[in-house]
Backbone of each chain as nested JSON, in Angstrom:
{
  "chains": [
    {"id": "A", "residues": [
      {"number": 1, "name": "MET", "atoms": {"N": [38.618, -93.724, -91.404], "CA": [38.027, -92.494, -91.935], "C": [37.899, -91.47, -90.817]}},
      {"number": 2, "name": "ILE", "atoms": {"N": [38.484, -90.321, -91.022], "CA": [38.42, -89.278, -90.003], "C": [37.076, -88.547, -90.089]}},
      {"number": 3, "name": "VAL", "atoms": {"N": [36.465, -88.345, -88.945], "CA": [35.091, -87.866, -88.876], "C": [34.972, -86.384, -89.226]}},
      {"number": 4, "name": "ASN", "atoms": {"N": [35.718, -85.582, -88.516], "CA": [35.596, -84.139, -88.653], "C": [36.197, -83.679, -89.992]}},
      {"number": 5, "name": "PRO", "atoms": {"N": [35.448, -82.943, -90.808], "CA": [35.956, -82.554, -92.137], "C": [37.246, -81.741, -92.076]}},
      {"number": 6, "name": "GLU", "atoms": {"N": [37.32, -80.83, -91.116], "CA": [38.544, -80.024, -90.99], "C": [39.732, -80.911, -90.598]}},
      {"number": 7, "name": "ALA", "atoms": {"N": [39.472, -81.846, -89.698], "CA": [40.539, -82.761, -89.277], "C": [40.968, -83.641, -90.444]}},
      {"number": 8, "name": "ARG", "atoms": {"N": [39.98, -84.135, -91.187], "CA": [40.295, -85.013, -92.318], "C": [41.155, -84.277, -93.342]}},
      {"number": 9, "name": "THR", "atoms": {"N": [40.778, -83.052, -93.667], "CA": [41.536, -82.268, -94.641], "C": [42.948, -81.996, -94.142]}},
      {"number": 10, "name": "ALA", "atoms": {"N": [43.06, -81.593, -92.867], "CA": [44.367, -81.239, -92.308], "C": [45.298, -82.449, -92.252]}},
      {"number": 11, "name": "ILE", "atoms": {"N": [44.76, -83.577, -91.829], "CA": [45.597, -84.769, -91.702], "C": [45.984, -85.296, -93.079]}},
      {"number": 12, "name": "GLU", "atoms": {"N": [45.028, -85.341, -93.984], "CA": [45.348, -85.835, -95.331], "C": [46.366, -84.931, -96.012]}},
      {"number": 13, "name": "GLN", "atoms": {"N": [46.22, -83.632, -95.797], "CA": [47.17, -82.696, -96.398], "C": [48.566, -82.873, -95.807]}},
      {"number": 14, "name": "ALA", "atoms": {"N": [48.628, -83.019, -94.504], "CA": [49.937, -83.197, -93.848], "C": [50.608, -84.476, -94.328]}},
      {"number": 15, "name": "ILE", "atoms": {"N": [49.824, -85.533, -94.456], "CA": [50.388, -86.81, -94.909], "C": [50.853, -86.697, -96.364]}},
      {"number": 16, "name": "SER", "atoms": {"N": [50.059, -86.024, -97.187], "CA": [50.423, -85.931, -98.6], "C": [51.642, -85.041, -98.811]}},
      {"number": 17, "name": "LEU", "atoms": {"N": [51.797, -84.04, -97.966], "CA": [52.943, -83.131, -98.111], "C": [54.223, -83.701, -97.505]}},
      {"number": 18, "name": "ASN", "atoms": {"N": [54.09, -84.738, -96.723], "CA": [55.261, -85.337, -96.088], "C": [55.249, -86.836, -96.376]}},
      {"number": 19, "name": "ALA", "atoms": {"N": [55.383, -87.157, -97.648], "CA": [55.249, -88.554, -98.068], "C": [56.363, -89.438, -97.521]}},
      {"number": 20, "name": "LYS", "atoms": {"N": [57.461, -88.846, -97.097], "CA": [58.557, -89.668, -96.568], "C": [58.224, -90.249, -95.206]}},
      {"number": 21, "name": "ALA", "atoms": {"N": [57.252, -89.656, -94.556], "CA": [56.789, -90.203, -93.281], "C": [55.634, -91.153, -93.568]}},
      {"number": 22, "name": "ASN", "atoms": {"N": [55.869, -92.41, -93.367], "CA": [54.876, -93.433, -93.707], "C": [54.019, -93.739, -92.481]}},
      {"number": 23, "name": "ILE", "atoms": {"N": [52.779, -93.255, -92.498], "CA": [51.854, -93.505, -91.388], "C": [51.187, -94.85, -91.649]}},
      {"number": 24, "name": "GLU", "atoms": {"N": [51.627, -95.86, -90.937], "CA": [51.178, -97.223, -91.237], "C": [49.898, -97.606, -90.512]}},
      {"number": 25, "name": "ALA", "atoms": {"N": [49.571, -96.903, -89.463], "CA": [48.347, -97.248, -88.734], "C": [47.868, -96.042, -87.951]}},
      {"number": 26, "name": "GLN", "atoms": {"N": [46.568, -95.939, -87.807], "CA": [45.949, -94.912, -86.976], "C": [44.913, -95.599, -86.092]}},
      {"number": 27, "name": "PHE", "atoms": {"N": [44.892, -95.22, -84.843], "CA": [43.925, -95.8, -83.914], "C": [43.581, -94.743, -82.879]}},
      {"number": 28, "name": "GLU", "atoms": {"N": [42.507, -94.993, -82.132], "CA": [42.137, -94.051, -81.085], "C": [43.015, -94.269, -79.86]}},
      {"number": 29, "name": "ASP", "atoms": {"N": [43.353, -93.176, -79.192], "CA": [44.225, -93.297, -78.023], "C": [43.689, -92.398, -76.914]}},
      {"number": 30, "name": "GLY", "atoms": {"N": [44.545, -91.632, -76.294], "CA": [44.151, -90.876, -75.117], "C": [43.43, -89.58, -75.428]}},
      {"number": 31, "name": "VAL", "atoms": {"N": [43.0, -88.907, -74.367], "CA": [42.2, -87.7, -74.521], "C": [43.03, -86.421, -74.581]}},
      {"number": 32, "name": "ASP", "atoms": {"N": [44.251, -86.502, -74.071], "CA": [45.029, -85.27, -73.898], "C": [46.393, -85.325, -74.561]}},
      {"number": 33, "name": "HIS", "atoms": {"N": [46.489, -86.096, -75.627], "CA": [47.782, -86.184, -76.308], "C": [47.635, -86.889, -77.653]}},
      {"number": 34, "name": "LEU", "atoms": {"N": [48.682, -86.791, -78.44], "CA": [48.854, -87.62, -79.634], "C": [49.881, -88.682, -79.272]}},
      {"number": 35, "name": "HIS", "atoms": {"N": [49.547, -89.92, -79.488], "CA": [50.49, -91.012, -79.251], "C": [51.225, -91.287, -80.56]}},
      {"number": 36, "name": "LEU", "atoms": {"N": [52.54, -91.262, -80.503], "CA": [53.355, -91.479, -81.698], "C": [54.293, -92.656, -81.461]}},
      {"number": 37, "name": "GLU", "atoms": {"N": [54.161, -93.676, -82.268], "CA": [55.074, -94.815, -82.213], "C": [56.012, -94.745, -83.407]}},
      {"number": 38, "name": "VAL", "atoms": {"N": [57.3, -94.844, -83.119], "CA": [58.312, -94.842, -84.162], "C": [58.643, -96.3, -84.474]}},
      {"number": 39, "name": "TRP", "atoms": {"N": [58.038, -96.789, -85.543], "CA": [58.128, -98.216, -85.841], "C": [59.57, -98.648, -86.055]}},
      {"number": 40, "name": "ASP", "atoms": {"N": [60.375, -97.781, -86.643], "CA": [61.761, -98.154, -86.909], "C": [62.579, -98.275, -85.632]}},
      {"number": 41, "name": "GLY", "atoms": {"N": [61.997, -97.847, -84.52], "CA": [62.727, -97.956, -83.264], "C": [62.588, -99.309, -82.614]}},
      {"number": 42, "name": "ARG", "atoms": {"N": [61.696, -100.121, -83.126], "CA": [61.504, -101.439, -82.528], "C": [62.681, -102.349, -82.856]}},
      {"number": 43, "name": "PRO", "atoms": {"N": [62.997, -103.238, -81.937], "CA": [64.087, -104.182, -82.23], "C": [63.795, -104.936, -83.514]}},
      {"number": 44, "name": "GLN", "atoms": {"N": [64.78, -105.035, -84.364], "CA": [64.614, -105.749, -85.626], "C": [64.767, -107.244, -85.389]}},
      {"number": 45, "name": "ARG", "atoms": {"N": [63.854, -108.02, -85.929], "CA": [63.906, -109.468, -85.71], "C": [64.17, -110.183, -87.022]}}
    ]},
    {"id": "B", "residues": [
      {"number": 1, "name": "MET", "atoms": {"N": [66.123, -100.272, -63.391], "CA": [65.877, -100.345, -64.83], "C": [66.457, -99.097, -65.507]}},
      {"number": 2, "name": "THR", "atoms": {"N": [67.172, -99.314, -66.561], "CA": [67.682, -98.209, -67.368], "C": [66.822, -98.076, -68.616]}},
      {"number": 3, "name": "TYR", "atoms": {"N": [66.393, -96.861, -68.88], "CA": [65.572, -96.601, -70.06], "C": [66.411, -95.835, -71.083]}},
      {"number": 4, "name": "ILE", "atoms": {"N": [66.396, -96.3, -72.29], "CA": [67.087, -95.578, -73.357], "C": [66.12, -95.346, -74.51]}},
      {"number": 5, "name": "LEU", "atoms": {"N": [66.424, -94.308, -75.287], "CA": [65.629, -94.065, -76.489], "C": [66.161, -94.929, -77.625]}},
      {"number": 6, "name": "ALA", "atoms": {"N": [65.271, -95.515, -78.38], "CA": [65.674, -96.215, -79.595], "C": [66.371, -95.226, -80.517]}},
      {"number": 7, "name": "ASN", "atoms": {"N": [67.346, -95.702, -81.267], "CA": [68.093, -94.804, -82.156], "C": [67.164, -94.011, -83.069]}},
      {"number": 8, "name": "ALA", "atoms": {"N": [66.108, -94.642, -83.529], "CA": [65.193, -93.976, -84.458], "C": [64.42, -92.842, -83.807]}},
      {"number": 9, "name": "MET", "atoms": {"N": [64.41, -92.79, -82.476], "CA": [63.685, -91.715, -81.802], "C": [64.42, -90.381, -81.892]}},
      {"number": 10, "name": "PHE", "atoms": {"N": [65.742, -90.42, -81.958], "CA": [66.505, -89.173, -81.928], "C": [66.201, -88.259, -83.116]}},
      {"number": 11, "name": "PRO", "atoms": {"N": [66.278, -88.764, -84.347], "CA": [65.932, -87.874, -85.462], "C": [64.485, -87.419, -85.435]}},
      {"number": 12, "name": "VAL", "atoms": {"N": [63.61, -88.225, -84.879], "CA": [62.2, -87.831, -84.805], "C": [62.049, -86.64, -83.856]}},
      {"number": 13, "name": "LEU", "atoms": {"N": [62.616, -86.757, -82.671], "CA": [62.492, -85.669, -81.696], "C": [63.234, -84.424, -82.178]}},
      {"number": 14, "name": "ALA", "atoms": {"N": [64.374, -84.624, -82.82], "CA": [65.128, -83.475, -83.332], "C": [64.354, -82.773, -84.441]}},
      {"number": 15, "name": "SER", "atoms": {"N": [63.774, -83.545, -85.331], "CA": [63.016, -82.953, -86.428], "C": [61.796, -82.199, -85.904]}},
      {"number": 16, "name": "LEU", "atoms": {"N": [61.108, -82.794, -84.95], "CA": [59.943, -82.111, -84.38], "C": [60.372, -80.827, -83.683]}},
      {"number": 17, "name": "ALA", "atoms": {"N": [61.483, -80.876, -82.973], "CA": [61.933, -79.701, -82.228], "C": [62.299, -78.558, -83.158]}},
      {"number": 18, "name": "GLN", "atoms": {"N": [62.729, -78.886, -84.364], "CA": [63.047, -77.837, -85.333], "C": [61.788, -77.131, -85.818]}},
      {"number": 19, "name": "GLY", "atoms": {"N": [60.66, -77.805, -85.707], "CA": [59.406, -77.215, -86.175], "C": [58.628, -76.48, -85.102]}},
      {"number": 20, "name": "GLY", "atoms": {"N": [59.047, -76.604, -83.862], "CA": [58.334, -75.926, -82.786], "C": [58.576, -76.617, -81.459]}},
      {"number": 21, "name": "VAL", "atoms": {"N": [58.047, -76.024, -80.415], "CA": [58.2, -76.606, -79.085], "C": [57.352, -77.874, -78.986]}},
      {"number": 22, "name": "VAL", "atoms": {"N": [57.98, -78.961, -78.523], "CA": [57.29, -80.238, -78.35], "C": [56.981, -80.412, -76.864]}},
      {"number": 23, "name": "GLN", "atoms": {"N": [55.709, -80.512, -76.527], "CA": [55.32, -80.769, -75.142], "C": [55.147, -82.279, -74.981]}},
      {"number": 24, "name": "ILE", "atoms": {"N": [56.126, -82.899, -74.326], "CA": [56.087, -84.354, -74.149], "C": [55.364, -84.681, -72.857]}},
      {"number": 25, "name": "LEU", "atoms": {"N": [54.311, -85.461, -72.995], "CA": [53.555, -85.897, -71.829], "C": [54.241, -87.08, -71.172]}},
      {"number": 26, "name": "SER", "atoms": {"N": [54.684, -88.028, -71.978], "CA": [55.385, -89.179, -71.416], "C": [56.182, -89.887, -72.499]}},
      {"number": 27, "name": "LEU", "atoms": {"N": [57.22, -90.548, -72.062], "CA": [57.979, -91.425, -72.956], "C": [57.65, -92.86, -72.562]}},
      {"number": 28, "name": "MET", "atoms": {"N": [58.496, -93.488, -71.778], "CA": [58.214, -94.877, -71.413], "C": [58.239, -95.035, -69.908]}},
      {"number": 29, "name": "ASP", "atoms": {"N": [57.359, -95.883, -69.421], "CA": [57.41, -96.249, -68.013], "C": [57.355, -97.768, -67.912]}},
      {"number": 30, "name": "ASN", "atoms": {"N": [57.116, -98.255, -66.751], "CA": [57.187, -99.704, -66.554], "C": [56.061, -100.477, -67.231]}},
      {"number": 31, "name": "ARG", "atoms": {"N": [55.104, -99.756, -67.823], "CA": [54.038, -100.46, -68.522], "C": [54.514, -101.08, -69.82]}},
      {"number": 32, "name": "GLY", "atoms": {"N": [55.661, -100.59, -70.325], "CA": [56.18, -101.162, -71.562], "C": [55.379, -100.756, -72.776]}},
      {"number": 33, "name": "ALA", "atoms": {"N": [55.109, -101.725, -73.663], "CA": [54.403, -101.435, -74.909], "C": [53.086, -100.716, -74.596]}},
      {"number": 34, "name": "PRO", "atoms": {"N": [52.676, -99.815, -75.478], "CA": [53.218, -99.519, -76.799], "C": [54.291, -98.428, -76.815]}},
      {"number": 35, "name": "HIS", "atoms": {"N": [54.829, -98.06, -75.682], "CA": [55.863, -97.027, -75.696], "C": [57.262, -97.601, -75.827]}},
      {"number": 36, "name": "GLY", "atoms": {"N": [57.391, -98.891, -75.654], "CA": [58.707, -99.487, -75.758], "C": [58.697, -100.913, -75.271]}},
      {"number": 37, "name": "GLN", "atoms": {"N": [59.895, -101.401, -74.979], "CA": [60.005, -102.819, -74.647], "C": [61.157, -103.031, -73.686]}},
      {"number": 38, "name": "VAL", "atoms": {"N": [60.913, -103.853, -72.689], "CA": [61.988, -104.291, -71.805], "C": [62.765, -105.363, -72.561]}},
      {"number": 39, "name": "VAL", "atoms": {"N": [64.055, -105.119, -72.755], "CA": [64.839, -106.049, -73.57], "C": [65.695, -106.989, -72.724]}},
      {"number": 40, "name": "ASP", "atoms": {"N": [65.98, -106.622, -71.476], "CA": [66.574, -107.592, -70.553], "C": [66.265, -107.131, -69.131]}},
      {"number": 41, "name": "ASP", "atoms": {"N": [66.896, -107.732, -68.155], "CA": [66.537, -107.465, -66.76], "C": [66.688, -106.002, -66.369]}},
      {"number": 42, "name": "ASN", "atoms": {"N": [67.585, -105.297, -67.021], "CA": [67.895, -103.937, -66.581], "C": [67.778, -102.891, -67.674]}},
      {"number": 43, "name": "LEU", "atoms": {"N": [67.253, -103.251, -68.807], "CA": [67.262, -102.311, -69.927], "C": [65.926, -102.315, -70.668]}},
      {"number": 44, "name": "ALA", "atoms": {"N": [65.418, -101.1, -70.889], "CA": [64.198, -100.939, -71.673], "C": [64.456, -99.921, -72.773]}},
      {"number": 45, "name": "VAL", "atoms": {"N": [63.906, -100.188, -73.944], "CA": [64.079, -99.308, -75.099], "C": [62.745, -98.641, -75.417]}},
      {"number": 46, "name": "CYS", "atoms": {"N": [62.779, -97.33, -75.519], "CA": [61.569, -96.533, -75.763], "C": [61.457, -96.179, -77.234]}},
      {"number": 47, "name": "TRP", "atoms": {"N": [60.311, -96.474, -77.809], "CA": [60.072, -96.095, -79.212], "C": [58.764, -95.333, -79.385]}},
      {"number": 48, "name": "GLY", "atoms": {"N": [58.151, -94.951, -78.282], "CA": [56.885, -94.231, -78.387], "C": [56.873, -93.008, -77.494]}},
      {"number": 49, "name": "VAL", "atoms": {"N": [56.073, -92.047, -77.871], "CA": [55.983, -90.806, -77.106], "C": [54.553, -90.273, -77.172]}},
      {"number": 50, "name": "ASP", "atoms": {"N": [54.096, -89.748, -76.034], "CA": [52.805, -89.06, -75.998], "C": [53.074, -87.559, -76.035]}},
      {"number": 51, "name": "ILE", "atoms": {"N": [52.48, -86.883, -76.999], "CA": [52.73, -85.456, -77.224], "C": [51.474, -84.661, -76.841]}},
      {"number": 52, "name": "ALA", "atoms": {"N": [51.628, -83.788, -75.867], "CA": [50.489, -83.025, -75.347], "C": [50.296, -81.69, -76.058]}},
      {"number": 53, "name": "GLY", "atoms": {"N": [51.287, -81.299, -76.823], "CA": [51.167, -80.054, -77.562], "C": [52.332, -79.907, -78.502]}},
      {"number": 54, "name": "TYR", "atoms": {"N": [52.09, -79.174, -79.573], "CA": [53.178, -78.995, -80.538], "C": [53.022, -77.661, -81.267]}},
      {"number": 55, "name": "ALA", "atoms": {"N": [54.146, -76.952, -81.352], "CA": [54.204, -75.691, -82.101], "C": [53.1, -74.723, -81.667]}},
      {"number": 56, "name": "GLY", "atoms": {"N": [52.871, -74.669, -80.371], "CA": [51.884, -73.73, -79.843], "C": [50.459, -74.229, -79.844]}},
      {"number": 57, "name": "ASN", "atoms": {"N": [50.262, -75.47, -80.275], "CA": [48.919, -76.043, -80.344], "C": [48.75, -77.129, -79.282]}},
      {"number": 58, "name": "THR", "atoms": {"N": [47.859, -76.903, -78.342], "CA": [47.564, -77.913, -77.335], "C": [46.752, -79.041, -77.953]}},
      {"number": 59, "name": "ILE", "atoms": {"N": [47.159, -80.266, -77.649], "CA": [46.458, -81.451, -78.158], "C": [45.653, -82.016, -77.007]}},
      {"number": 60, "name": "ASN", "atoms": {"N": [44.371, -81.752, -76.993], "CA": [43.548, -82.094, -75.834], "C": [42.072, -81.994, -76.218]}},
      {"number": 61, "name": "LEU", "atoms": {"N": [41.352, -83.103, -76.051], "CA": [39.92, -83.108, -76.339], "C": [39.097, -83.392, -75.086]}},
      {"number": 62, "name": "VAL", "atoms": {"N": [39.656, -83.059, -73.921], "CA": [38.911, -83.207, -72.675], "C": [37.772, -82.184, -72.666]}},
      {"number": 63, "name": "ASN", "atoms": {"N": [36.579, -82.653, -72.303], "CA": [35.43, -81.754, -72.245], "C": [34.452, -82.258, -71.194]}},
      {"number": 64, "name": "ALA", "atoms": {"N": [33.571, -81.384, -70.792], "CA": [32.564, -81.763, -69.806], "C": [31.487, -82.622, -70.459]}},
      {"number": 65, "name": "ALA", "atoms": {"N": [30.991, -83.601, -69.711], "CA": [29.941, -84.467, -70.251], "C": [28.71, -83.668, -70.645]}},
      {"number": 66, "name": "SER", "atoms": {"N": [28.517, -82.529, -69.977], "CA": [27.336, -81.711, -70.252], "C": [27.481, -80.861, -71.512]}},
      {"number": 67, "name": "ASP", "atoms": {"N": [28.703, -80.739, -72.007], "CA": [28.896, -79.924, -73.208], "C": [28.215, -80.576, -74.408]}},
      {"number": 68, "name": "ASP", "atoms": {"N": [27.631, -79.742, -75.259], "CA": [27.029, -80.269, -76.477], "C": [28.098, -80.819, -77.413]}},
      {"number": 69, "name": "LYS", "atoms": {"N": [29.239, -80.178, -77.387], "CA": [30.348, -80.614, -78.234], "C": [31.652, -80.165, -77.58]}},
      {"number": 70, "name": "VAL", "atoms": {"N": [32.745, -80.726, -78.057], "CA": [34.04, -80.284, -77.552], "C": [34.204, -78.817, -77.959]}},
      {"number": 71, "name": "PRO", "atoms": {"N": [34.661, -77.965, -77.037], "CA": [34.833, -76.55, -77.4], "C": [35.609, -76.4, -78.707]}},
      {"number": 72, "name": "PRO", "atoms": {"N": [35.079, -75.604, -79.641], "CA": [35.691, -75.5, -80.978], "C": [37.166, -75.122, -80.957]}},
      {"number": 73, "name": "GLU", "atoms": {"N": [37.558, -74.268, -79.996], "CA": [38.963, -73.876, -79.96], "C": [39.855, -75.053, -79.59]}},
      {"number": 74, "name": "LYS", "atoms": {"N": [39.339, -75.974, -78.785], "CA": [40.113, -77.178, -78.452], "C": [40.245, -78.085, -79.661]}},
      {"number": 75, "name": "VAL", "atoms": {"N": [39.165, -78.209, -80.397], "CA": [39.193, -79.044, -81.595], "C": [40.187, -78.48, -82.606]}},
      {"number": 76, "name": "ALA", "atoms": {"N": [40.11, -77.179, -82.836], "CA": [40.989, -76.542, -83.818], "C": [42.45, -76.685, -83.413]}},
      {"number": 77, "name": "SER", "atoms": {"N": [42.75, -76.473, -82.141], "CA": [44.121, -76.572, -81.665], "C": [44.638, -78.001, -81.775]}},
      {"number": 78, "name": "THR", "atoms": {"N": [43.787, -78.956, -81.446], "CA": [44.198, -80.361, -81.508], "C": [44.461, -80.783, -82.95]}},
      {"number": 79, "name": "ILE", "atoms": {"N": [43.574, -80.385, -83.844], "CA": [43.775, -80.714, -85.257], "C": [45.083, -80.098, -85.764]}},
      {"number": 80, "name": "ALA", "atoms": {"N": [45.305, -78.83, -85.438], "CA": [46.513, -78.155, -85.9], "C": [47.765, -78.81, -85.325]}},
      {"number": 81, "name": "GLY", "atoms": {"N": [47.706, -79.207, -84.067], "CA": [48.868, -79.843, -83.441], "C": [49.188, -81.187, -84.054]}},
      {"number": 82, "name": "VAL", "atoms": {"N": [48.175, -81.994, -84.259], "CA": [48.399, -83.321, -84.836], "C": [48.913, -83.191, -86.276]}},
      {"number": 83, "name": "ALA", "atoms": {"N": [48.304, -82.296, -87.042], "CA": [48.749, -82.106, -88.429], "C": [50.184, -81.605, -88.477]}},
      {"number": 84, "name": "ALA", "atoms": {"N": [50.542, -80.724, -87.555], "CA": [51.904, -80.18, -87.542], "C": [52.924, -81.257, -87.174]}},
      {"number": 85, "name": "VAL", "atoms": {"N": [52.56, -82.134, -86.267], "CA": [53.464, -83.246, -85.942], "C": [53.714, -84.083, -87.19]}},
      {"number": 86, "name": "ILE", "atoms": {"N": [52.648, -84.457, -87.875], "CA": [52.796, -85.283, -89.084], "C": [53.668, -84.567, -90.109]}},
      {"number": 87, "name": "ALA", "atoms": {"N": [53.426, -83.278, -90.288], "CA": [54.148, -82.519, -91.311], "C": [55.638, -82.422, -91.014]}},
      {"number": 88, "name": "ASN", "atoms": {"N": [56.017, -82.559, -89.748], "CA": [57.423, -82.367, -89.37], "C": [58.153, -83.666, -89.055]}},
      {"number": 89, "name": "LEU", "atoms": {"N": [57.534, -84.8, -89.326], "CA": [58.216, -86.072, -89.079], "C": [59.288, -86.311, -90.14]}},
      {"number": 90, "name": "PRO", "atoms": {"N": [60.414, -86.872, -89.742], "CA": [61.403, -87.273, -90.746], "C": [60.979, -88.574, -91.412]}},
      {"number": 91, "name": "ALA", "atoms": {"N": [61.735, -88.993, -92.406], "CA": [61.423, -90.242, -93.087], "C": [61.384, -91.384, -92.08]}},
      {"number": 92, "name": "GLY", "atoms": {"N": [60.398, -92.248, -92.241], "CA": [60.298, -93.368, -91.315], "C": [58.915, -93.968, -91.345]}},
      {"number": 93, "name": "ARG", "atoms": {"N": [58.729, -94.959, -90.49], "CA": [57.434, -95.656, -90.385], "C": [56.855, -95.359, -89.009]}},
      {"number": 94, "name": "TYR", "atoms": {"N": [55.567, -95.009, -89.007], "CA": [54.945, -94.558, -87.763], "C": [53.566, -95.161, -87.583]}},
      {"number": 95, "name": "ARG", "atoms": {"N": [53.147, -95.198, -86.31], "CA": [51.766, -95.504, -85.948], "C": [51.269, -94.367, -85.07]}},
      {"number": 96, "name": "LEU", "atoms": {"N": [50.057, -93.898, -85.365], "CA": [49.503, -92.762, -84.634], "C": [48.327, -93.187, -83.772]}},
      {"number": 97, "name": "GLY", "atoms": {"N": [48.385, -92.825, -82.512], "CA": [47.235, -92.961, -81.639], "C": [46.576, -91.596, -81.534]}},
      {"number": 98, "name": "LEU", "atoms": {"N": [45.447, -91.453, -82.231], "CA": [44.811, -90.144, -82.347], "C": [43.961, -89.815, -81.119]}},
      {"number": 99, "name": "THR", "atoms": {"N": [43.846, -88.558, -80.854], "CA": [43.145, -88.059, -79.676], "C": [41.652, -88.35, -79.778]}},
      {"number": 100, "name": "ARG", "atoms": {"N": [41.069, -88.733, -78.658], "CA": [39.628, -88.998, -78.616], "C": [38.992, -88.11, -77.557]}},
      {"number": 101, "name": "PRO", "atoms": {"N": [37.738, -87.762, -77.718], "CA": [37.073, -86.923, -76.729], "C": [36.597, -87.735, -75.527]}},
      {"number": 102, "name": "SER", "atoms": {"N": [36.726, -87.151, -74.367], "CA": [36.17, -87.75, -73.157], "C": [36.262, -86.726, -72.035]}},
      {"number": 103, "name": "THR", "atoms": {"N": [35.778, -87.149, -70.864], "CA": [35.805, -86.24, -69.711], "C": [37.166, -86.236, -69.03]}},
      {"number": 104, "name": "GLY", "atoms": {"N": [38.026, -87.161, -69.402], "CA": [39.351, -87.218, -68.809], "C": [40.026, -88.516, -69.191]}},
      {"number": 105, "name": "ALA", "atoms": {"N": [41.274, -88.664, -68.749], "CA": [42.026, -89.882, -69.057], "C": [41.257, -91.105, -68.558]}},
      {"number": 106, "name": "GLY", "atoms": {"N": [41.087, -92.092, -69.419], "CA": [40.358, -93.295, -69.045], "C": [38.859, -93.104, -68.981]}},
      {"number": 107, "name": "GLY", "atoms": {"N": [38.402, -91.939, -69.409], "CA": [36.983, -91.63, -69.344], "C": [36.174, -92.339, -70.41]}},
      {"number": 108, "name": "PRO", "atoms": {"N": [34.853, -92.181, -70.341], "CA": [33.983, -92.905, -71.27], "C": [34.116, -92.39, -72.702]}},
      {"number": 109, "name": "PRO", "atoms": {"N": [33.821, -93.245, -73.679], "CA": [33.804, -92.773, -75.058], "C": [32.665, -91.784, -75.26]}},
      {"number": 110, "name": "MET", "atoms": {"N": [32.85, -90.873, -76.197], "CA": [31.829, -89.881, -76.529], "C": [31.699, -89.838, -78.046]}},
      {"number": 111, "name": "PRO", "atoms": {"N": [31.041, -90.844, -78.606], "CA": [30.999, -90.961, -80.07], "C": [30.447, -89.727, -80.775]}},
      {"number": 112, "name": "SER", "atoms": {"N": [29.502, -89.045, -80.132], "CA": [28.91, -87.881, -80.795], "C": [29.89, -86.715, -80.891]}},
      {"number": 113, "name": "LYS", "atoms": {"N": [31.0, -86.812, -80.16], "CA": [31.977, -85.724, -80.169], "C": [33.282, -86.134, -80.836]}},
      {"number": 114, "name": "ASP", "atoms": {"N": [33.308, -87.287, -81.486], "CA": [34.538, -87.744, -82.128], "C": [35.034, -86.71, -83.134]}},
      {"number": 115, "name": "VAL", "atoms": {"N": [36.336, -86.53, -83.167], "CA": [36.972, -85.6, -84.095], "C": [37.773, -86.372, -85.141]}},
      {"number": 116, "name": "PHE", "atoms": {"N": [38.535, -87.349, -84.677], "CA": [39.374, -88.102, -85.607], "C": [38.66, -89.401, -86.011]}},
      {"number": 117, "name": "LEU", "atoms": {"N": [38.913, -90.47, -85.32], "CA": [38.321, -91.748, -85.731], "C": [37.002, -92.003, -85.017]}},
      {"number": 118, "name": "LEU", "atoms": {"N": [36.151, -92.768, -85.679], "CA": [34.86, -93.13, -85.102], "C": [35.047, -94.108, -83.949]}},
      {"number": 119, "name": "TYR", "atoms": {"N": [34.236, -93.929, -82.929], "CA": [34.189, -94.888, -81.829], "C": [33.914, -96.276, -82.385]}},
      {"number": 120, "name": "ASN", "atoms": {"N": [34.795, -97.206, -82.11], "CA": [34.674, -98.532, -82.718], "C": [35.257, -99.578, -81.762]}},
      {"number": 121, "name": "PRO", "atoms": {"N": [34.446, -100.036, -80.802], "CA": [34.963, -100.94, -79.763], "C": [35.707, -102.159, -80.293]}},
      {"number": 122, "name": "PRO", "atoms": {"N": [35.204, -102.846, -81.327], "CA": [35.951, -104.041, -81.751], "C": [37.338, -103.721, -82.296]}},
      {"number": 123, "name": "GLN", "atoms": {"N": [37.486, -102.527, -82.842], "CA": [38.759, -102.2, -83.49], "C": [39.791, -101.668, -82.514]}},
      {"number": 124, "name": "PHE", "atoms": {"N": [39.337, -101.025, -81.442], "CA": [40.285, -100.364, -80.568], "C": [40.34, -101.062, -79.217]}},
      {"number": 125, "name": "PRO", "atoms": {"N": [41.46, -101.664, -78.88], "CA": [41.587, -102.421, -77.636], "C": [41.255, -101.608, -76.395]}},
      {"number": 126, "name": "MET", "atoms": {"N": [41.41, -100.299, -76.476], "CA": [41.154, -99.488, -75.284], "C": [39.69, -99.554, -74.863]}},
      {"number": 127, "name": "TYR", "atoms": {"N": [38.817, -100.004, -75.762], "CA": [37.402, -100.097, -75.424], "C": [36.99, -101.528, -75.078]}},
      {"number": 128, "name": "ALA", "atoms": {"N": [37.957, -102.409, -74.952], "CA": [37.633, -103.823, -74.756], "C": [36.83, -104.081, -73.49]}},
      {"number": 129, "name": "HIS", "atoms": {"N": [36.983, -103.194, -72.515], "CA": [36.293, -103.403, -71.242], "C": [34.833, -102.95, -71.299]}},
      {"number": 130, "name": "LEU", "atoms": {"N": [34.445, -102.328, -72.41], "CA": [33.085, -101.799, -72.515], "C": [32.151, -102.831, -73.15]}},
      {"number": 131, "name": "PRO", "atoms": {"N": [30.884, -102.748, -72.837], "CA": [29.927, -103.691, -73.441], "C": [29.786, -103.445, -74.94]}}
    ]}
  ]
}
């Protein structure tokens, strides 16, 4: 659950408008960036 | 060591670049995961990127410990940058490490200033060293 109401609205809206991008997990990371992992880039096992 | 981008990274970076200037803080270094993986003695594949700004929006929640809250303009810019990244991703599966407030990289948690996710030591490995 995103704390800040403006952040929650913006993120939920972005996710809903771009349904082809599947955000599978969200976690806290660094202070000065957004960390983005491209899951499809991992070696397939 | 040779570092290469995973094939899936190319359309992601290209799609983001079409939506605005991408300020890349880092791709992969010798730390490996979560930015990528060493696959043999001389080759590492990168599948993660740290983005410091996007489409004119700086992504940064660094603030002074004495501040009552993170400066509103920083919060607004960070929210806009993160939302714009999400909006411009191509089809695919992703994991997001959202920005947290602190006095600097590796700095203490500041739960009262959280913007995205709540401070939650058991859930986030980055807080494992804290009581």
